[in-house]
C-alpha positions as CSV (number, residue, x, y, z in Angstrom):
1,X,84.4,103.6,90.2
2,X,81.9,101.2,92.0
3,X,83.0,99.6,95.2
4,X,81.4,96.7,94.7
5,X,83.3,95.9,90.9
6,X,86.4,96.7,92.7
7,X,85.4,94.3,95.5
8,X,84.8,91.6,92.9
9,X,88.2,92.2,90.5
10,X,90.0,91.6,94.0
11,X,88.6,88.9,94.6
12,X,88.7,87.5,91.4
13,X,92.5,88.1,91.3
14,X,92.9,86.5,95.0
15,X,91.4,83.2,93.3
16,X,93.9,83.7,90.6
17,X,97.3,84.2,92.8
18,X,97.7,87.6,91.2
19,X,100.5,89.7,93.3
20,X,99.0,92.5,94.9
21,X,101.6,94.9,93.4
22,X,100.4,93.7,89.7
23,X,96.6,94.4,91.3
24,X,97.4,97.8,92.2
25,X,98.5,98.2,89.0
26,X,95.8,97.6,87.2
27,X,93.1,99.3,89.4
28,X,95.0,102.3,88.9
29,X,95.3,101.7,84.7
30,X,91.5,101.3,85.1
31,X,90.7,104.3,87.2
32,X,92.6,106.1,84.3
33,X,90.9,104.9,81.9
34,X,87.5,105.4,83.3
35,X,88.6,108.8,83.9
36,X,89.8,109.3,80.4
37,X,86.1,107.9,79.0
38,X,84.4,110.9,81.5
39,X,85.9,113.4,80.4
40,X,85.4,112.7,76.5
């Protein structure tokens, strides 16, 4: 996953006040989805 894309998501979440733990779970879920898409 591109670094800048992750940076934008984290920055956006920070502005919206989303918890850090929730962000980690969200990013992990996105990585899983990205991996599944690349495998199929």
